[in-house]
C-alpha positions, -999 to +999 in steps of 0.1 A: -004+264-169+031+268-181+040+261-217+064+233-222+086+228-251+076+202-277+099+172-279+114+166-312+117+131-326+151+122-336+158+101-367+182+079-348+176+041-349+169+024-316+188-006-305+170-038-297+181-056-266+181-094-262+155-099-234+169-133-225+201-116-211+180-095-188+153-121-177+161-118-140+157-080-142+125-081-163+105-106-142+076-089-125+072-093-087+039-108-077+038-096-042+034-064-023+066-053-005+049-034+024+018-042+045-013-028+027-047-024+043-079-018+024-110-005+043-143-015+027-180-017+035-198-051+035-204-050-002-166-046-009-167-009-020-138+010-005-147+040+017-136+076+008-111+079+036-095+113+029-079+125+062-083+091+080-053+074+094-044+040+109-018+026+133-001-007+133+013-022+165+024-055+179+001-077+199+020-066+230+010-030+223+043-015+209+034+011+182+052+004+149+039+031+126+011+055+119+001+062+083-026+081+064-053+065+042-055+077+006-089+087-008-096+051-020-095+034+013-059+021+011-031+026+036+004+013+032+027+008+062+062+014+049+079+001+080+062-033+079+078-057+054+058-085+039+050-113+043+045-103+080+063-125+105+039-120+134+003-110+142-003-073+141-030-050+154-044-023+131-065+005+145-084+028+121-092+064+130-113+092+115-097+126+107-108+139+141-091+110+159-123+089+166-114+052+168-135+032+143-121-004+142-095-026+158-084-055+137-058-083+142-039-091+110-026-127+110+010-134+102+022-142+066+001-115+049+010-088+025-025-072+023-056-073+044-091-061+040-110-045+069-147-049+064-169-027+085 
């Protein structure tokens, strides 16, 4: 591993900012901005889904996006803004392309759990 230089601490005084001036910038958002799917077993434990992927499409069959799961059973569809404005169909696949589940996600959702 490469050696990195050690940061030196300066003796300069830090400025304090008045948080009330920046209240609109500092408020946390309490919603997910993109459609997030979590794939769990019946007890709620996420699967190890390394290499798995999912597709999201409209109910008429138009493919919107394909995305990969992370190793914690979570996939985020970056092209689907939330809350969703229509029903969507999510299909989950193994790393070899085997179809596992087909789920309809109702409108007005930011996250959805697929239990199988």
